[in-house]
N, C-alpha and C positions, 0 to 999 in steps of 0.2 A: 709473421706469426699471428698478429692481430687480425689480418685479413682472413687467414685460414680459419681462425676461431669463429669469426663473424659468419663466414660462409657455412661452416659446420652447424652453427647455432640456427641459422635460417633453415637449413635442410632438415634439422631436427624438428623444428616447429612444424614444418609442412608434413613431415612423417607422422608426427603425433596427431595432427588433425586428420590425416588420412586414416590413421589407426583407430580413431574414435568411431569411424563408420564401420569398422570391422573388429568389434571387441573380441577379446580372447577369453576363453573359458577353460576351466580345469575340472577334473573329476577325480575322485578318490574312493577306494573301497575301505570301509572300516574293518580293520582286522582285530576282532575281539580276542584272538589267541595271543596277540602280542601284548603282554602285560606291561611293557615299558612305554607304550604309546610313542609320543614324540620326545621322550626324555633325551637330553643331549649329554654327550660325553665331552669332557674337556680334552682337547688335543693340543699337542706341542709339535709343530712342524719345524725342524731345523734344516736350513738350506745351505748347501755347499756346492762347489763346482768341480768338474772333472774334465780333463782334456779328451776330446773326441766324442763320439756318439755313444751314449749309454742306452742299451736296450732295456726296456721296461719289463723285466722278468720277475719283478718283486711284488706283483699284484696279489700273489697268493698269501702274502702276509696278513691281509685284512680278514681272510676267512678263518684264520686260526685265533683271532682275538675276539674277546667278548665285548662287542660294542653294539650300540643301539642302531636301528635302521637310519635314524637321523644322522648319526656319526658316519655311517657308511656313505651316505649322500655327500657329506663333507669331504671325505677322503677321495671319493671318485672325482669330485670337482678339482682337487689338487692334481690327481693323476692325469686328468684330461688336459689341464693346462700344461703339465710337465711334458706330456707327449707332444703336444702342439709346438711348444717352445723348442724342444730338442730336435724336432724334425724341420724346424723353420731355418732355412739357411740365411735368412736376412737378419736374424737375431742371434747374437753370440755364435757366429760361425765356428764350427769345429770345437765348440764348448758345450757341455751338457750340464744341466742343473740336476743335483741329486738331493733327495729329501729323505729325512729320517723322521718317522712318525711314532709318537708315544701318546696313547689315549688311555684314560682311566675312568671307569664308571663310578668309583667310590666317591666318598666325600672329598671336597677339594683340598682340605688340609692334609689328608692322607696322601692324596695325589701329589701335593707339593713336596711332601717328605720323600716320596718315591723319586721325584725328579731331582731332588737335591742330592740324593745318594749317587747319582750318576757322576762319574769322574769328568764327564764333558763339561761340567759346570764349575770346576775348580778354577778360580780366577787366574787368568794369564797362563794357563797350563794346557798343553795338549801333547800327546805322544808324537814322535817324529814320523811314524808311519801312519798316523791317523789323520783323517781329513778335518780341517778346521771349519767350523760353522761361520757363515757370513752373517746370518740373520735368523731370527726365530719368528715364525708365524704362530699366533695363538688365537684360539676360538673355542667355544663361544662365550664362556663365563668370564665376565669382566673382573669379578672378585678375585679369581685365581691369578689373573694377570697382575692385578694390583699387589697381591701377596708376594709373588716371585720377582717382582720388579727390581728390588734392591740387589738380589743375587745375580740377576742378569746384568745389571749395571756394573757390579764388581767383576763379572766375567768378561766385561767389555764386549758384550754381544747385544746389538740393538734388537728391539722387538717391534713387530708390526701386528697390532691387534686387529682382528678381522670380524669381530662380533659387532653387535649393534652399538651405535655411538653412546658413550657414557661420559657425562660431564667431569667426574673426578679424574679420569685418565687424561684429560686435556691439560692438566697442570704441568707445564714444562719444567718447573722448578722441582717438583716432586718426582716426576717421571721424565727425565731428560732423554732417556734411552728409548722411549716408547712413542709410537705414532699410530693413530687410528686411521684406517682406510674408509670406514663408513662415514656417510654424510650426516651432518647435524640435522636435528628435527626442528630447525629454526621456524619454519612456516607451518608446522603441523597444527598448532592451535588455530591459526587462521583457516587452514584447510578444513578442519573439523567443524568450526563455526560456520563456514560457507556451506557445508553439507546440511547442517541444521537449518540454516536460513533457506536453503533450496527447497526443503520439504515443509517450510513454514512452521517449524517447531520453534518454540521460544521458552519452554519450561523443561529443563533437563537436570540430570544429576551427573556427578563426576566422582570417579574412584581412582585414586592415585596412591603410590607408595610413599612412605614417610622417609624420603631421602632427598638429596639436592636435586636430583633429576625430576622427581615427581613434584616437589614444591615449586621448582622453576616453571614446569609445565602448567601447573595450576594457576600460578601468577599471570603468566602470559595468556592463558586461556580466559581468565577473568577480564583482562584488558580487551581482548577481541570480542568478548560477549557484550561489553558495554558499548563498543562501536557499532555492533549489529543489533542492539536491543534484544539480547537473549538473556534470560534470567536463570539463576541457579536455584534449584529446589533443595538440593543437599550436596555436600562435599564430604566424602568419606576418605580419610587418610589411613591406609593400612600400615600399621607399624611393622618394622622390619623383623622384630623378634617373633619367631614362629609361634611359640607358646603364648606370647602376649596377644598376638593377633587372633588366635583361636578363642581366647576368652572374650573377645569383643565381637566375634562373628554374629552371635545372636542379636546383639544390639544393632549392629549394622544391617542385619537382615530385616529387622523391624522398621528401621529408618527407610530403607528402600521400599518395603512393602506398603508403608503408610503414605508414602509420597505419591502424588498424582502424576509425577513425571513418568512417561513411558519410554523415554530415551535416556540412556546412561552412557557417558563417555568413560572408557577404561584405559588407563595408561600405566604401564609398568613393564618390567623386564621378566623374562621367562622363569628365572629361578627365584622369584620374589614370592612372598606369602600370598599374593593375589591368586596364585594357582590354587592353593588350598582353600581359600575363601570361596572361589567359584565352584569348586567340587562339592563343598558342603552346601552352598546355596542351591545348587542344581538338585541335590537330593531332597531339598525342601520345596521344590517346584517354584522357584523364583525365576520368572522369565520377564525380560524386558527387551527392547531393541538395543542391542549392544553396539557401540561404535568404538573400535579399538585400533591397535597397530599390529603389524605383521609378527611382532615378537610373540603375541598371544594367539596367533593363528596356529593352533596345535590340537592334537588329539591326546586325551589323557589316558591313563592306564585302564580306565573303564571302557575304552574303545569308542568314545564320543568326543565331539568338539568341546573344547573348554568353554567357549562362549556360545553355548547352545541357546537358541531361541526359536520358537515355532514361527515367528515372523521373520527370521533370518538375522544375520549379523553383518555389519559393515566393517571392512578392514581397510586401513590406509597403509600403503607400502610405497617405498621409493620406486620411482619408475625405472624399469630395467628391461632390456630386451631378453628374449630367450636364446640360449646358446644352442644352435643347431648341431645335431649329431651327438648330443649328450646321451640320449637313450641308446642309440646304436653302439656307442662306445662301451656302455655298461654291459649290454648284451653280448658284445664281442669278447670282453675279458672274462665275463662270468655267464656263459650261455646256459649253464644248468640251473642257476639260481634265478635268472631274470630272462626267461625265454619268451614271455608274452607281455602284452600290455597289462593284463590283469595282475601278474606278479609284481610289476612295477607300481601299479595303482594301489596295491595293498600297503605300500610303504611311503609313497610320495605322491604329490600332486602331478597329474599328467594333463598336459594342455592340448587344446584343439581350437581351431578357428570356428567361431559360432556367429558368423555375420547375420545369418537368417535363422530364426527359430522354425521348428516344424510347422508346416503350413496347415496341417489338419488338427491343430489344437491351439486355441487362443491363449490358454493359461498353462504354465508348466505343471502345476499341481493336477491338472485335468488330463495330462498326457499319459498314455499307457507306457509301461516299461519298455515294450518293444519299440515304440516310436522314439523314446528318448535314447535308447541304445543305438538305434539307427542314426539318430542325429549325432551321437557321440563319435561314431566311427565314420561319419560322412567325409571328414577331412583327416589328413595324416596326423597322428598323435606324436607328442614329444614330451620328454621328461622336463619338468620345470625345476629350476634352481631356486632354492630359498635365498633370502637376503644374505645370510652368512656364507652360503656356498658361492654366491656371486662375488661377494667381497674377497674371499680367499682365492677365487679364480683370477680376479683382477690383481690381487696381491702377488701372485706368482709372476704375472706379466710385468708388474711394476718392478720387481726385483730384476727380472731379465732385462728390461729396458734401462734400468739404472746401471747394471754391469756393462751393458752394451755402450752406454754413454761414456763410461770410464775408459773402455777400450778405445773409443774414438778419440778421447783426449790424450791417451798415452799409448800411442801406436807401438812404442818400443817394448812395452810389456809383453806383447804377443811373441816377438822374436826371442826375447830373453828366456821366456818360459816354455819354449817349444819342446814338447816331449816331457815336460815336468808337470807336477801338480801346480795348479794355478793358485796364486795367493792375491786376494784383493783386500784393500783397506775397507773394513766393514763400515767405519764411521764416515768415510768419504762417500761410500755408496749410499749410506743412510741419509746424508745431507742432500745428495742428488735426488733420492727417492721422495723426500718430503716436499719438493717443489716440482715434481714431475707431472707432465701432461702427456697422455697418449690415447690413441684410439684402439680399443680392443677388437678382437676378431668379429664381435657382434655388431661393430659400428658405433659403439657407445663411447663418448668422450669421457675419459677418466681423469679427474683432477685430484691430485694427491695433496695439494696445498689447502689446508683447512683455514688458513687465514684469508684467503681470497673469497669474495662473494661468488657463490655457485648458483646456477639456475636450478631452482628446487621444483621438482615435479613429483606428484604423488598419483599413483593409480588407486582408484576406489573400487574395491571388490565387495561382492555380495555373496555370502556363504549360507547355504541352506542344506537341509537334509532332503534326500530323495530316496523313496522306497526304504527308509530306515537304515539300510546297510550301505548306502552310498552318500557321498557328499559332493555337492556342486559348488564351485566357486566361479563367479562370473565377473568380468571386468565391466562395470556399468558406468564408469566415469573417470574423470581425470582433473587434477588441480595443477595449475601453472601459476607461479607467483609473478612471472613477468608480464602477464596479461593485465589489462585494465581492471580496476576495482569493479566488482559486480559481474565480471565475465571470467573470473579466475577458475571457477569450477564449471565443468561441463558434465552433464549426466545424460546418458542415452535413454531417452523417453521410451523408445521401443522395448529395450531390454528390461527396464523397470516395470513397465506395464505387463510384460509377458512373464517375468520370473518372480515378481514380488506381489505382495498384497498390501503394500503401503497405502494405496488409495482407499482401501477398505477399513483401515485402522483409524480410530479416532486420533486426531493429531495430539502430539505432546505439548499441550498449552495449558497455562494456568487458568485462563478465562476464554470462553468461546469468543471468536472474533465478533466485533460489532459490525452488523450489516450496514450497508449504505442507508443513510437516513438517521444513523445514530453516531454518537461520538464517545470517545473514551473518557471516563472520569476516574482518576486514580483512587485506589482504596487506601485509606490512611494507615500508615505503618506497614505497608506491604510493598513488594517489588513493583517496578513499573509495568511488568508483564501481567500483573493482577489488577484488574480494573472493573468498573461497572460500565454498562452501556446506557447512555441517556439520550433521549431524542433531541434533535436540533431545535433551536429556538425558532420563532416565527421568522419567515423569509430567509432562513439559512438552510444550506444543504450539505450533505456529505455523499459523494458519489463513489467512494471506495470504502473497503473494509478497514476497520481499526484506525479511523482518522482521529487525530488528537483534538482538532478543533473543526467546527463546521465553518463553511465559507458563506459569507453573506452575499445574497444575490444583488446584482446591480439594480439601480433605481428603476430602470425600465423593465425589470423582470421580477418574477415571484416564484417561490418554491412550490413544487407540486405537493400533493397530499402526503406522499411518502417521504418528502424532504430529500429526494435523491437527485433532482435536476431542477435547474432554473428555467422557467418557461417565460416566453415573451408576453408581457401584459397586453391586453386588448384595449385599444383606444375606444373610449365610449363617449358618445355625444347623443343628445336628444335630436335624432335625425328624422328627416321627413320619410325615410324608408321604414322606420320603426312603426309598428302598429299604434303605439302611444303617440308618437309624433304626428302620424297621419290623423288620428282622432282629434287631437288638440287643434291642429291646423284647420281641419274641417269645421270644427265648432267656431273657430275664429272667423273664418270666411263666411260661414252661414249667418252668424250674428252681425257681421259687417253688412252683409246684403240685407238682412232684416232691418237693421237700423237705417240703412239707406232708403228702404221702402217706406219706413215710418216717416222719414224726412220728406219723401215725395208726397205722401198722404197729407202731411201737415202743410206743405207748400200749396197743394191743390185746394185744401180747405182752410186756407189761412184767414178767410173772411168770416168764418163761422164763429159763433160765440165761444165755443169751448176752446178754440185756439187763441182767440183774441183775449179772453178773460184771464189768461195766465201768461201774458207777455210773450207773444209769439217769437220775438227776437231772441229772447233767452232760451226758448225751447229749441230754436234752430241751432243756437250755439251749443247747447247741451247735446243735441243729437250728433252734430259734427264731431264734438270732442269724444263722444262714445264710439263713433266709427274709428277714430284714431286709437282709442283704447283697445278695441278689438284687434286692429291691425298691428299695433306695437307688440302684441303677444307673439307674432310671427318672428320677431327679432330674436327670440329665445330658442327657436328651433333651427337646427342646422349647425354647420361648423362655424364657430365664432371667429371674427377678426377684430382688430383693434378698433376699427370704425364702428362695427356692429356693437361691441361692448360699450362704447361711449353712447351710442344711440339708444341702446337698451335702457340704460338708467335715466338718461336725461329725458327721452321721449315719454317713458313711463311716468316720471315725476311731473312733467309739465302738463301732459294731457289729463292726468287724473286731478291735478290741481285746478285746471280749467273746469273740469266737470264738477268737482265738489264746490268750487267757488261760485259756479253758475247756480247750483242748487241753493247755496247760501244767499245769493242775490235774489233769486225767485222768492225765497222764504221771507226775506226782509221786505220786499215789495208787497207781499200779501199782508204782512203785519201793518205796514204804513197805509195801505189802502183802507183797512178797517179803522185805523186810528184817526184818519182825517174825516171820516163820516160822523164822528162824534162831535157835537157842537162845542165850540170854544177851543178846539185844537188848532195849533198854528204850525203843523208839520206838512201842510199841503205843498209848500214850496219844495220840500225834499223830494216828494214824489213827482211833482211836475218838472223839476230840474233834471230828473234821471240820475240822481246821486247814487242810488243802490247799484246801478250798472257799473259804477267804477270799482266795485268790489272785485270784479273778475280781473281787470288788468293789474290792480294793486297786488292781489294775491299771487298772480302769475309772475309779476316782476320780482317779488320777494323770492319766489321759487327759482327764478332764473338766476338771481344773485347767488343763492345757495349752490346751485349747480355750477355756476362759474367758479366759485371758490373751490368746489370739489375738483373740477377739472384742472384748475390751476395748481393745486397742491399735490394731489395724488389721484390721478384719473383711473378709471377702470382699465384693465388690460387682460389679454388672453393668458390663461394660466393652465398648467397641466397638474392636476392633483394626483400624485402617485400613491397616496396612502389612504385615501378615503374609502375606497372599495377594493377588497383583496382581489388581485389578479387583473385589475383594470386601471387604465390611465384615463381619468376624467378630464376632458377639455372643457373648461368653464371660463366665464368672465369673472375675474377676480374684482371685487368691489373697489380695490385700491384702498382708499381711506375708509375704514369701517365707521369712524365717527361722522364723517361727512355723509355717508350713506344713511345712517340712522337719523341724522339731522334733517335730511331731505324727506325721509320717510315719516319722521315725527312731525315735521311741519305740515305735510299732506294730511296726516292723521288729525292734527289739531284743527285744520280747516274743515275736515269731515265731521269732527266732533262738534264744532261750532254750528255747522249746518244742521246736524241732528238735534242739537239743543234748541236752536231757534225754531226749527220745524215742529219740535215736540211742544213748545210753548204755544204755537199757533194752530195746533191740531183741532181745537174745538171752536174756531171762528166760523160763524155761520155764512153760508152763501152756496148757491147751487154749483158754481164752478170753482169753488175753493179747493186747491190741490195740496193744502197743508198736510192733510192726513197721508196722501200718497208720498209726499216728500219725506215725511217722518218715517214711514215704513221702509222706503227705499234706503234711507241712510242707516236705518237699523240693520238692514241686510248687509249694506256695505261695510259698516263697522264690525259686524259679527264675523264676516269673511276674513277681514284683515287681522282681527284680534286672534282668530283661530290660526291664521297663517304662521304667526311667529313660532309657537311651539312645534307645529307640524314641520315647518321648514328646517328647523335645527335637529329634528329627530330622524330625518331621511338622509339618504346618501346617494351619490351618483346622479344619474340622469333623472331619477325620481324626484330629487330635490328641485331640479329645474322644472320638471313637470308640475310640481306643486305650485311654484311661483306663477307659471302660465295659467294654471287652473284658477288661482285666486284672482288674477287679472280678468279672466273671462267671467268668473262667477260674480265678482263685484260689479263688473260692467253690465252683465246681463241682469243683475238685480236692479240696477238703476233703470235700465231700459224697460224691463217688464213692469216694475212696480209703478213707474210714473206714467209710461205711455201706453201700456196695454189697456187700461180702462178707457182712456180717451179714444184709442183706435176702435175699441168696441162700440162706443157711442157713435163715432163718425161713420164707421162702416156698417154696423149692424143695427143701430138705433138712430138713424138720421133724423127721425121725427122729434127727438129730444134736443136736437142741436139747432133750435130756432129761438130767437130771443122773445118773440111775441108769445110763444107758448108759455114761457116761464113768467112773462109779465102778466098775462091773463090769469094764470094760476095765482099769482101774488095778489092781484086785485080782488079775486074771489075770497081769498083768505082774509083780506082786510075788511070787506063788507060783512062777512060773517062774524 
């Protein structure tokens, strides 16, 4: 049995998925002459058995009774099942079911009095020649079944309720004789919330009745809303007292009208005050997108749909197949009343297959009437059963299968009662019926056991007006609870785009979605669906709508201008391929060559007075150190490595220390040279011993010691600065120990400052070849460049910062070169006549004689 159920379940799933690609549609003509609309009559179907085949010659009974078209539909469903069962030799062979029908259109309490007057309901009593009833089928008003329940129980007649499932009737202690055939709406809240989520709605309203059924639905619906982040704009509970409900209609109308929610969930039963509320609201032009259940899929006495909306209405209905031959059966038994599809469509929904919409119109509202009717009659039409009709059709088969099961268990019963009226134990049959499983002629598995978990599937229909006098109902989706979460609802995109205008309607949301690049910020004191949109912070992105938090970009990426995507940062270095790098490298090489040429000139003219007068050895040392100063600037250009980073700082510090200490030595020699010419001075031995020349190695050794400490504690290294410049990764040489760096730089600055001070004091010493003024001016330029360097260096970013450092190296070196050696080269190369000692000696003698 388990194997057969599993196979059937798999076949059913495959059928459903195939069915989605071929959705079924319905159409109906609004009959304004029918003032009853879809009003239902309470009916009482008593079932008994009779030996042999009973010909169905009692169909004329229905024409003589004043019942609504909806009730005729119900009675025809019973007669169809009755004829099929009695003609089926595999179910109750040589036994026929007989049904007695009583229907009353009046108020249910009057109807109950009518039923109770019947002698058939006197407890434990029936006439000898009269047929005893096995079971009573009731539909569709649950309140009446609830009222007559005690009388049926005293009569020992079980009841099978065929209307929509109602929670109060499931109380076995209060109604031990009653069983419901309709399935529970267990997953209906989840199905409706799934539809809301599918259309990206999150701000909705709910209208329910003030009874156990409505309150339980609202509670379950709230739970599903919280799981799917859907918020409730309002919840209206319609009280069950009709007159009390009418007094609150205006207040409820204002509440719906003032709400920004465009989608409203409606849940209730057909004979509840919700009917009157919507009739009143419709007269006041209150239109929303209604989402409801099949109970409220009805036409009112005004000849229009109860839940009318210009944008259409969504209806959830338990999935059921269509019973083939139902239309032909009705036309066969009443050919004069229902001779054409139009006569049927005036009273009930008529279905047809609508797998493909008309090819010559892209939107249903733009289709001509001729095109739509051609589409309607393109495939064979059939009469659709309502949920109640389908339930009572299955109820007839359930009774038949239960009796058939009893016959199989008690074979002797057949032989003993041959030729006599059959008598079955109603309660034994009832106990079998409540746990019965069978497959009906439409191929649907019917499970009568309400205690077992059943596969719940809902069809999603879309109902709309067409040409004012016609109604179209299209199956546009399906919900299956056994599918994975997030895939439980399937909506036909093609049918939705063709038949509806949902995509052109503003979504039912509290706040417009936050576009990518923004994040949600909850509004204080409001639902989670109501929020403000705020931009993402720096280097954060949101690439989807309605993101709660922005996502921070990785360290090697940065957010674009719209904060929607993280982009890869560009690796930046002061490269030789950059125009700035090329320019600085060019200057460095040019000045290196120029310094080398000056050195060559001085070597060539080393015996001239202008070279000799200023200690040519120190001049050569200064020129060589300047060459290295210019060359060391090239270490700052290009991709750095660990070795290059170490060489950058140490080379820069040492060669500049040599240069500045050489200038200091030259300045001291100038001062000593003038001091020893004064009579009585005893400093001649300092000059003759070459003591000032030891200034260079002493200063350099101290700098080497500082550099050694630096490299030993925290040497420079290659570093990637990810945050200095937006969108760039700057590859630089990290100084390592900042204290050591500034100690080295400060020591070099102190040597330079000492050189400048000494040179400044010696600037006015007389002599033709005295270079004290040149040294003073060169050190002024040198100190000015490096003093300016500190604030400029810290105010720049990226490779510009490195370029500033290179520029200061070149500028300070060039300042020393040009200020000290340019005047001398000018005399050597362009005024050689001034570069002879006798010229100056003769001029001095003339000055003395005069």
